[in-house]
FITI-749700 format. One record per residue (C-alpha): residue number from 0; residue in one letter; x, y, z. Coordinates in nm, 4 decimals. Layout:
residues N
site pos NUM code a px X py Y pz Z $
...
This chain:
residues 91
site pos 0 code m px 3.7822 py 1.4636 pz 4.5236 $
site pos 1 code k px 3.5890 py 1.5031 pz 4.8528 $
site pos 2 code r px 3.4066 py 1.8228 pz 4.6826 $
site pos 3 code t px 3.3238 py 1.6556 pz 4.3465 $
site pos 4 code i px 3.1333 py 1.3696 pz 4.5064 $
site pos 5 code i px 2.9258 py 1.6246 pz 4.7375 $
site pos 6 code f px 2.8772 py 1.8264 pz 4.4268 $
site pos 7 code a px 2.7410 py 1.4800 pz 4.2404 $
site pos 8 code a px 2.5124 py 1.3922 pz 4.5366 $
site pos 9 code a px 2.3703 py 1.7324 pz 4.5363 $
site pos 10 code l px 2.2825 py 1.7025 pz 4.1686 $
site pos 11 code l px 2.1574 py 1.3796 pz 4.1812 $
site pos 12 code l px 1.8931 py 1.4458 pz 4.4766 $
site pos 13 code a px 1.7860 py 1.8060 pz 4.2828 $
site pos 14 code s px 1.7269 py 1.6318 pz 3.9757 $
site pos 15 code p px 1.3621 py 1.5302 pz 4.0140 $
site pos 16 code l px 1.2817 py 1.8822 pz 4.2049 $
site pos 17 code a px 1.3589 py 2.0125 pz 3.8547 $
site pos 18 code m px 1.1332 py 1.7705 pz 3.6151 $
site pos 19 code a px 0.8432 py 1.8984 pz 3.8596 $
site pos 20 code y px 0.5883 py 2.1746 pz 3.7234 $
site pos 21 code q px 0.3099 py 2.3480 pz 3.9033 $
site pos 22 code v px -0.0111 py 2.5332 pz 3.8153 $
site pos 23 code t px -0.2025 py 2.7176 pz 4.0291 $
site pos 24 code g px -0.5484 py 2.8594 pz 4.0363 $
site pos 25 code p px -0.9687 py 2.7784 pz 4.1344 $
site pos 26 code v px -1.0790 py 2.4464 pz 4.1034 $
site pos 27 code l px -1.3415 py 2.4070 pz 3.8130 $
site pos 28 code e px -1.4077 py 2.0456 pz 3.8030 $
site pos 29 code m px -1.2801 py 1.7177 pz 4.0069 $
site pos 30 code t px -1.3032 py 1.3438 pz 3.9712 $
site pos 31 code d px -1.0848 py 1.0425 pz 4.0630 $
site pos 32 code s px -0.9372 py 1.0637 pz 3.7040 $
site pos 33 code k px -0.8720 py 1.4677 pz 3.6777 $
site pos 34 code i px -0.8563 py 1.7966 pz 3.7939 $
site pos 35 code v px -0.9614 py 2.0810 pz 3.6224 $
site pos 36 code v px -0.8097 py 2.4488 pz 3.7095 $
site pos 37 code q px -0.8541 py 2.8013 pz 3.5791 $
site pos 38 code k px -0.5365 py 2.9501 pz 3.5238 $
site pos 39 code g px -0.5693 py 3.2941 pz 3.3432 $
site pos 40 code k px -0.7875 py 3.2654 pz 3.0281 $
site pos 41 code e px -0.6898 py 2.8698 pz 3.0219 $
site pos 42 code k px -0.8657 py 2.5477 pz 3.1178 $
site pos 43 code w px -0.5670 py 2.3044 pz 3.2693 $
site pos 44 code e px -0.7283 py 1.9728 pz 3.2773 $
site pos 45 code l px -0.4501 py 1.7137 pz 3.4672 $
site pos 46 code a px -0.4829 py 1.3280 pz 3.5359 $
site pos 47 code r px -0.5200 py 1.1921 pz 3.8722 $
site pos 48 code d px -0.4396 py 0.8364 pz 3.9582 $
site pos 49 code a px -0.4572 py 0.6532 pz 4.2893 $
site pos 50 code g px -0.0606 py 0.7841 pz 4.3771 $
site pos 51 code t px -0.1863 py 1.1542 pz 4.3455 $
site pos 52 code k px -0.1546 py 1.2541 pz 4.7102 $
site pos 53 code v px -0.4242 py 1.5246 pz 4.8115 $
site pos 54 code t px -0.3918 py 1.7257 pz 5.0555 $
site pos 55 code g px -0.6971 py 1.8692 pz 5.2538 $
site pos 56 code d px -1.0824 py 1.9067 pz 5.1211 $
site pos 57 code v px -1.0806 py 1.9937 pz 4.7897 $
site pos 58 code k px -1.3819 py 2.1679 pz 4.6503 $
site pos 59 code v px -1.4887 py 2.3163 pz 4.3367 $
site pos 60 code g px -1.4253 py 2.6569 pz 4.3642 $
site pos 61 code d px -1.0914 py 2.6269 pz 4.5861 $
site pos 62 code k px -0.8134 py 2.7815 pz 4.4731 $
site pos 63 code v px -0.5373 py 2.5169 pz 4.4851 $
site pos 64 code t px -0.1506 py 2.4775 pz 4.3504 $
site pos 65 code v px -0.1049 py 2.1311 pz 4.1743 $
site pos 66 code e px 0.2422 py 1.9797 pz 4.1182 $
site pos 67 code y px 0.2815 py 1.7657 pz 3.8179 $
site pos 68 code k px 0.5150 py 1.5955 pz 3.5726 $
site pos 69 code m px 0.5426 py 1.5745 pz 3.2103 $
site pos 70 code t px 0.6419 py 1.2044 pz 3.1314 $
site pos 71 code a px 0.6635 py 1.0288 pz 2.7675 $
site pos 72 code t px 0.3773 py 0.7469 pz 2.7569 $
site pos 73 code s px 0.5756 py 0.6271 pz 2.3797 $
site pos 74 code i px 0.8106 py 0.7306 pz 2.1793 $
site pos 75 code e px 0.8064 py 0.6727 pz 1.7893 $
site pos 76 code a px 1.0985 py 0.7377 pz 1.5283 $
site pos 77 code k px 0.9847 py 0.9157 pz 1.2583 $
site pos 78 code g px 1.3347 py 0.9951 pz 1.0293 $
site pos 79 code g px 1.5870 py 0.7407 pz 0.9039 $
site pos 80 code g px 1.8715 py 0.9199 pz 1.0481 $
site pos 81 code k px 2.0670 py 1.2011 pz 1.0646 $
site pos 82 code a px 1.8153 py 1.5237 pz 1.0373 $
site pos 83 code k px 1.9622 py 1.7433 pz 0.7698 $
site pos 84 code a px 2.1658 py 2.0624 pz 0.8359 $
site pos 85 code k px 1.9970 py 2.4044 pz 0.7201 $
site pos 86 code g px 2.1282 py 2.6854 pz 0.5993 $
site pos 87 code k px 2.3767 py 2.5073 pz 0.3767 $
site pos 88 code d px 2.4248 py 2.6720 pz 0.0032 $
site pos 89 code k px 2.3344 py 2.4491 pz -0.2780 $
site pos 90 code k px 2.5528 py 2.4531 pz -0.5803 $
């Protein structure tokens, strides 16, 4: 029983960490509302706000690692029920 409670507590503590992502590369642009980072051939634009923690003095050209989360802002249902199963034979 005690082992189960400890395991459940560990899962609860680890779950926020599992939802974090990161991108590393040089800074192309940085404003109060966004940061643009070059990752390979792609440009990653990530939103910033007053709650974004910045460690150090970040300048264009600096290599940075940005940790971010993907969060839904709205969800709209389009279907009218359960999805149809694919692969059923028509008779």
